[in-house]
Residue, then its C-alpha position, 0 to 999 in steps of 0.5 A: m550511585g549517580t553514575l549507575v543511574s546515569i548509565r542506566r538512563h542512557f541505555a534505557v533511552a538508547g534501547s527505546a530509540w533502537l526499538l522505535a527505529v526498527g518498528g516498535i512503538g511510535a513507528a509508522r503504522a502499517l494498514e490493517f486489512s484483510t480484503v483488497v478491492i481491485d478495480a479494473g478501470h473503465g469497461g463496456n461502452d467506456q473504453g477509457t483511452s484508446w490508441a492504435g486499437v489498444k483499449e485501456s479497458q481491456l488492459t486494466l482487466q488483464v492486469a487486475e486479474r493478474v493482481e488478484a491471482l498474486l494476492k490470493k497466493k499471499g492469503l488475502k481476500t479479494e473483490m473485483t469490481r468487474r470481471s468482464d467487459i461491462f460498464l460500472p459507474p464510479d458510484g458502483r465501484i464505490e459501493v463495491a468497496n464500501r460494502q465489504q464486511e471486513s477492513s479493506i483497501f481499494v486499488s483502481i488500475h488505469f493506463n494514461s495518455s497524453s496529446s503528446w507522444i513523448f510522455r511516459g512513466v507511471e504515477s499514483f493518486y490517493g485521497g486521504p492521508a491514510s492512503m499515502p503509504l499505499a500509493r508510495e509503496i506501489q508507485n516506487r515498485m512500479a517505476k523500478e520494476l518496469n524501468t520507466d519514469n517515476r512521475g510520483i504520487k499526487r493527492r486527488l480529492d476530485l476523484r470520487v473513487l478516492r474521496l468516497t471510499k471508506g478505506p484507504a484508496v489509490l488509483l494507479e496510472c500504469g503507463f502511457l498508451s500514447h507513448p509508442v514503446e509503452r503502448v507495445r509493452s503494455q500488451s505483453t504478458a511480461y509487462q503485465q505480470t511485472l506490473a501486477q507483481a509490483i502492485c502486489d508487492g506494494i500492497m504487501a509492504v503496508h499490510d499489517e495483520p492483527r496480532a497479539k500485544p507486541m510488548e507483552w514480553l515486558d510483563r514477564d516475571w524476569p529475575s531481579w538480576t536482569d535489572y542491571t543488564l542491558l535487557g533490564w535497562v531497555r525494559h525500564g526505558l520502555n515501561q517508562l515510555l509506555r507510562d508516559r504515553r498512556p492517556 
């Protein structure tokens, strides 16, 4: 009997570990949101960075519109902080993000620049820890799909739009306009569409829709003979794990 108990415990632990690994209890939780607030950086009398006649404020709006179209196809609600070449201060952008009635995330789109033309690539900033997965998923996709330098993700609490928004918030730097090649690429339809798709895919990677109780199958009235099968041992292990986790 001791051997049977030992085997049962072994399979229960193994089964529990397997379910944890593939996304069950204790796995990194995705973000629950139904609305994406898309912030096209700068605008109006604030052109952002400008090189060789290429204005950041124009590019950010073009990319933001493409991101919105892709997210709507995925069934998500969207809210744009601006839809034309107007100036909106940081507090105005924060207000748009925080007035959403449903759970939301905030994605601010920008382009970078440097006093040196040699720098290139993409980077992403985030505020609180809850925003880190979103920044990471978008960042890695941008770097890969655009085939450019991955400058990583960084926490920036000095940026008001990241510090004061209620939900997860990220600010994306989508290429260097001071770099001759990236400046030319950033104006092309292909680059902007690839960039928008990478942003959309990163958002969807962390999106978690509210759903029914994931472990409700444990409560079914299973036949007694299943207690001595792999299914029964896994159920036993998970039930024990759930009891241990209850406050």
